[in-house]
C-alpha positions, 0 to 999 in steps of 0.5 A: 901864374902864381895861383897855377904854381900854388896848385901844382905844388899842392898836387905834389904834396898831395902825392907825397901824402898819398905815397907816404905809406906805399913807400914804406912797408907796414910792420906786423906789430901783433896777432892776437885772439880772444872769445869763447867756444861759439865766437872768436875774434882774430886781430892783426895789428899793423904799424900803419893803414894798408890795403888788405883783403881776406879770401877763403882757401880750402877750409881756411882763410888767407889774409893778404896785406899789401906792402906788409912784408916786414914780419921777420922780427915777429917772434911771438907764438901764433894764436889759436882757438876752438874755431881757428889756428893761425898756421903761418906767415909768409911774404913774397916782397909785395904782399904779406900773407897770413894763413888761418886754418878753420876748425869748424863751419863758421861765419866770417865778418871782417872789419878794420880799426884805426889808431892803431890800424887793426884788421879784425876777423870775427868768427861765429860758429854757424847755428850759434850766430850772435844776433846783431843790433841792426836798424830793424832791431833798434827801431822795434825797440825805440821807434815803434812806440815813437811813431805811433805818438802824435807829432810833438810841437817840439819837433816839427817834421820839416825841422828834424835836424834843426835846433830852432825849437831849442830855447836859448839856455843861460850862459855858463849852464853846464849840460848834465842831462840830469846830473843826479841820475848820472847821464851827463855826457861831459863827465863820468864814464859816458865822457870816456866813451864820448871822447873815443866816439868823437875821435873815431868820427873825426878820423872817419870824416875829417882825414882827407883834405878836400882840395883835389878837385881844384888841383885837377882843374888846373892841371892836365892829365899829362902834367899829373903823370909828370908830377907823379914821376918826379916824386919817385925816389923821395921817401920819409921827411927828406923829400919834403925837407928838400922841397921846402929848401928849394922853394923857401920864401915862395908861395909853395913853401907853406904848402909843403909845410902844410902837407908835412904837418898833415902826414904827421897828423895821419901818423898820430904824431900830434905835437909835431903836426901842431907845430908844423900847422902853426909854422905853415899858418905864419908863412901863408900870405895873399891868395892862400889865406882864402883856402889854405890858411882856413884849412890849416887853422881848422886842422890845427884845432882838429888835432888839438881836439883829438888830443882832448886839448879842448881849451887850446883848440878854441882859438884856431877853430874860432878863426877857421870858422870866422873864415867860413869853415863850416866843420870848424864851426861844428867842432867849436860848438862841440868844444864850447858845449863840452866846457859848459858854455851852452849859450855860445854853443847854441848860437853856433849850432843855430847857424849851421842849418841842416848840418851833415857832419856827424860830430855836429849832429851829435853836439846838437843831440846832446844839447837837445837832451840837456834842454829836455827835448828828448824826442828831438834828441832821439831823432838825431841819435837814430840818424847817427846810428843809421850811419854806423850800424856796423861800427860796434862802439859808435853804434852802441854809444848812440843806442846808449844815448837813446836809452838815456833819453828814455831814462830822463823821461822816467820811462825806466822799462824802455831804457832798461830794455835798450841798455840790456840789448846793448849788453846782450848784442855787443862785445867788448867795450860796446857791451860794457856801455850797456852794462854800465847804463843798465847798472845805473838804471837798476841803482836808480830804482833804489830797492835792495834787490835792484842795488844788489843786481847793479853791484853784481854788474859792476863787479863783473866790469871791474874784474877786467880792464875796460875803459870804464873799469876805473869809474865802475869802482866809484859806482860800486862804492856808491852802491855799497854805501847805499846798501849800508856796507860802508867798509866794503865801499871804502875797500873798493875805492882803496883797490881802485887807487892801487890799481889806477894810481894815476887814473882819471878818477883818483881824486873822485875816489879820494873825495868819495871815500871822505863822503862815505866816511861822513855818511858812515859816521852819521849812520852810526850816530843813529845807532848810538854806536859811539865806539865804532865812530871813534874807531872810524874817525881815528883811521880816516880823519885825514881823508874827509873832504874839506866841505865835510871836515867841520861837521865830521869833527863835531860828530866825532867830538860828540861821540868822544864825549859820550864815551867820556873821552873828553881830551880827544873830544876837545881836540876834535871840537877845536878842529871843528871851531877852526874849519866850521861855519858859525853854527858848527863852530858855536856848538863846538865851543859850547861842547868844549866848555862842557868837556873842560867842566867834566875834566874838572878844569873849571877855570878853562871851562869858564873862560871858554863859555864867557868868551862865547857869550861875549862873542855871540850874545844873540846865539841860538845856543845861548841857553845851552852856554848859560847852562854850562856856565851855571854848572861851572859856577855851581861846581866852583861854589860861586853862588853870587855869580850863578844867582846873577845869571838871567835865563828862562832855561829851567835847568839854569833856573834850577841851579840858580834857585839852588844858589839862592838857597845857599845864599839863604835868599829863601823866598826868591829860591822858593819862587824859582823852584815853584816856577821850575816845578811847573815846567818839569811836571809837564816834561817827560824825563825830568821826574827825578829832578822834580822830586828833588825840587819838592824835597828841597822846597819841603826842607825850606818850608820846615826851616820856616816852620811851615809844616803843612806846606812842607808836608805837601811838598814831601808827599809830592816828592814821595809820589815820584819815589820810583825815581828816587834812591832808598836814602831819599825815600827814607829822608822823606819818611823821616821828615813826614814823621817829624812834620806830623809830630809837630802838628800833633798828628801822632797816628800819621807820624807812627805810620811814616815811622813804620814806613821808615823802618821798612825802608831803612831796614837794619843798615843804621840809616834811621840813627844817621838821619835822626842824629843829624837832623832832629834836635831831640837826638837819637835816644829821645827819637827812639823813645818816640817810636815805642 
């Protein structure tokens, strides 16, 4: 008896749900149109789904809408185009009629869409009909080659819709299907369209509660008529509220609550629907738990799924699935797959043998693609396409996924062919899917011509407001960066954030801007354009993402140093020390020490470098740090400290030898000078320093009275005269003349005196050198020249 009572109440509420829209006339929300001279579309938007039909009347059309007589407040201008004109709207109490005059011989195609409910009328001028991507067309593009191949071991023919051959993937792995090539289904612009497609599939396949047969089995035809008559006069939520009050505390109350939630769901009031489903679940007891509770939990999870509240939907879907609800399992597996919980999704999918629910099949196809089973994925995507060939956005999405499988297989020509066909054969958002895929495939090629073609496609998309427009900004910015147009890339990202200040990809744009700045600075370093680096850094410093801040600060510091802007260099390098890992912070510390030295703040430089050597005694930058410290000691005249440095670096050894020379430890200095000279003689770019080493070693030999050894050093120095100043060469000639005089080689002496005259000219250099360096004095030296 209790079971009979529950079924009868459920029938009542079913009648309430089915009668809901008929008790309230649909409101005409809008009539709009668009297109071009050969194809135009008329869209009639209504407040709810209603019965309608379209008939030809003379040279026009009449759109008849049942229970759609509430149009009195419609005050907008009636649209018209090259192929049509909406003439008038009229109602007779039961039907709303919209009369459309046709201005040409056209083909008419009608369809409808939900959320909100729209009647769509496509008008195509005869003789200029747009081709439609029918099954035959699709198969000619993507099946012909496939069927000629040998059967793959990956997909046994008898298991065309099974995942038994897909390996169990590691837990936590995020399916991205080739992340670097941008075909992931749970991120980016594909995710935008997948959300729309899965919502449409859910609304198409999961909007009817399939318990009517159970009710009919318990009630006679006469009882059904009586219950229908009892519903007359009830409207809005008032009837349901009265019914709940009447049966409060009985087994019928949760049934009424369930239907009320279902009505909210159908009308798109999702928060209210979730609240009532939860209340119904709390009230359900006894036998109802086997059927009604399972359906209630499923629908609660479904509504959350439609809201993209995937994390929240897991719990109710999991409970419904545990109670035997197969569709709940399909939704649950999809949610887990979207969240990257691949192993859990695989386990559920593997239990759903031969699934027919479209969303489940789509999830298995995506999992197949992620596992590299591309032929298996194509079989499933084709099956889904064949179910919805006339629904443009759904069918275009599955062709897109077919093209993606070819792209991942490196079959670029086939993928581009499919992307191009979507672009050419579809309209509106469906067409944009093809454009986005084609642009990505062209960008994959990487050559300049292909990148420019991709740029043109993205520019066309961002000229309008599509679902993918926001993401297209990030894509065109990446293409511009790859073309080396970094400033243009940043301008596109700035335009995006202004156009979509609260958009889904605003943080992606912010991070991209920082990455592009980093790449821009890196490219400028290769060109030695330090002025531009400094300018960019000053403008975009705060936008660089944290992961790249330290290397960018280091690069900016080095650029400032090249420009001799040591104060700014130190500020940037200090930030690099704070934010960088050891390799970056260590290099920044050494450069800070060098910058202080260049600013003649020698004590600060000494503290920084000595602190560095104490903290990182085994650093790979130890020789560079010692070099800076040696220069600091040399500048401060601290020769003892410099002479105590232990290093094999030739630059440090050179400064050390110089200090030993100043300390009059000539033998030690000579030994180190010889050691450095050997290294520098084999090192390109060290010629000037090598020449000065030879000069110094010649001076030391002369001081020791070793004139032959000194002359040998001076001659080596003179062989490098192209890297020496006129004063240096004059000094060498002077010393050679002096040396040969000491040895009694007067002819050689006179030869170098003549060279000295040629070098010195009339600027008094001879007198200066002679006065300072010859014991005989200026006058006596001049006498020797005659």
